[in-house]
N, C-alpha and C positions, 0 to 999 in steps of 0.2 A: 412435504407430502401434500399432494392435492386432494381434493374431495373425491375425485374419481379413483385415485390410487387407494384411498381409504376404503371406498366401496369395493374395489377389487380385492383388497385384503380381507374384508369381511366375507366376500363370496368365496374366497379360497379357503377360509377357516370358519365355516358356518356354526361350529359347535357353540362358541361363546354367544353369538347373537341369538341362536335358537334357545340356549339355556336362559338368557336374560328375558326374552319375550314370552317364554313359557313360565318362568318362575314368578313374574309379576302377577299375572292373573291367578296362578295357583296360590300365591300368598293372599290375594284378595278373597279367593274362595275359602281358604283355610281360616282367615280372620273372620269371615262371615259365619262360618260354622262354630268357631270357638266363642265368638262374642255376639251371638244371636240376640238381637234386641238391645244391645249395648253400644251400637255404633256411634251414637251421639255423645257418649261419655269420653272423657279426656284421653285416656291412653289409646283408645281405638280410633278416635277421629284424627289423631296425628299420624297414626300408621296409615290410615286411608289417605290422608293428605300426601304423604310420601309416595304412596302407590299411584295416586293421581298424577303427580308430577313425573314419576318414573315412566309412566305409560303415555301421558299426553304430550310431553315435550318431543320425544321421538316420533310419536304418531302425527302430531301437527307438522313437524318437519317433513315427514314422509308425504303427507297430503300436499303440502306446499311444493315440495320437489316434484311430485307427480304432475301437479297443475302446471308448473313452470315447464317441465319437459314436454308435456302434451300441447300446450298452447303456444309457447314461445319457441321452443326448439323443434316442434313438430315431429316428435319422436313417435313411432308407431306403438300402439298399445301392446303388441306382441313382444316388444323389447323391455317390458316392465320387469324390474328386478324383484324377485320374490322376497329376498332378505331385507332389502332397504326400502321398498315401496309398498309391499302388501303386508308382510308380517307385523311391522310396527302399528299399522292401522287396525289390523285384527286384534292385536294385543290390547290396544287402547280401548276399542269398543268392548271387548270381552271384560277387561278390568273394570270399566265404568259400569257395565251391566251388573257385574258381580257385587260391586260396592253399593250400587243403588238398591240392591235387594235388602241390604241390612241398614242403610242409613240414607237419609235425604241428602242429596249432594250439596244443598245450600248450607248444611251443617258442617261440611268438610272445610277446614280452614284453607284458604287460598284458591278454592275452586272458582270463585268469581274472577280472579286474576287470569286464570286459564281461559275463561270465557271471553274476557276482554282481549286477550292475546289473539284468540281466534278471530274476533271481529276486526282487530287492527290488521292482521295479516290478510284477511279477506278484502278489506277496503284497499290495502296496498296493492294486492294482485289485481283488483278491479281497476284501480287507477293506472297501473302499468299496462293492463290490457287495453284500456281506453287510449292511452298514449301510443301504444304500438299500432292500434288499428287506425287512428286518425293521422298518424305520421306527423305529430306535432314537432318532433325533433327535426324533421326535414324542412318545415316551413318557418321554423323559429330562428330569429337572428340574435337571440339572447346569448350572452356568455354562459358557459357551462355552470359556473358558480351561482349565477342568478337563477338558473333553472333548478338547481339543487335546492336553493332556498325556497323557491316556490313549491317544490315537491314536499319539502319538510313542512311548510306552512299548511299545505293541503292535508297532510297526514295529521297534524295537530288539530286542524279544524274537524276532520272526521272523528278523531278520538274525543274531542270535546263534545261533538254532536251525539256520539253514542253514549257518552256519560250523561248528557242531559236527558236523553230518551229514557235510560234505565233509572235515573234518579227520580224522574217524574212518575215512572211506573210504580215505584215503591211507595211513593207518598200517598 
C-alpha cells in the first residue's frame, strides 16, 4: 500500500479519522476540566504527554506533507485534502491550546522532544528547498552515497547547532 492509497482509504472512510481528531482535543478539554490546577501532577502530566504526541505527530506530518506538496510538487492550494492536511493541524493546535490552559507545556514530559523534532524537520525542509533552488544535484559530480553522507552531516550539524542554542538559553 502506498501513502497515496492510504490517504485515499482515509478519504473514503472519514469516520475514523474524524473520530480520532475530535476525540484527542475533547480528551484534553475533559482533562482540563477534571484536573483544573493539577496539570503539573503525575497522573495528569502523563495524560497530557500522551495527548501531545497523539496530536503533534500527525499534525507535524500534515504540515510537512503540505509544505512538500506546495513547494516541491507545486500542487495548487485548492487541492488540499481536508482530512490529511487540515484536520490534523487544527486538532494539534486545538489540543495544545487546551492543554496549555491547565499546565505549562514545559512541565509536560516529552514536549521538548516534539519541539526539537519540529526544528529538525524545518531545517531539513529548508536544506531540501535550498538544494532544489540552487540545482546542486545538477552541477555536482559526486557519487550519490557521498551526497547522502554530506546531507546527513549537515543535518547533524544543524541538530547540534540547535542544541547549543537552546542549552545556552537555559543557562
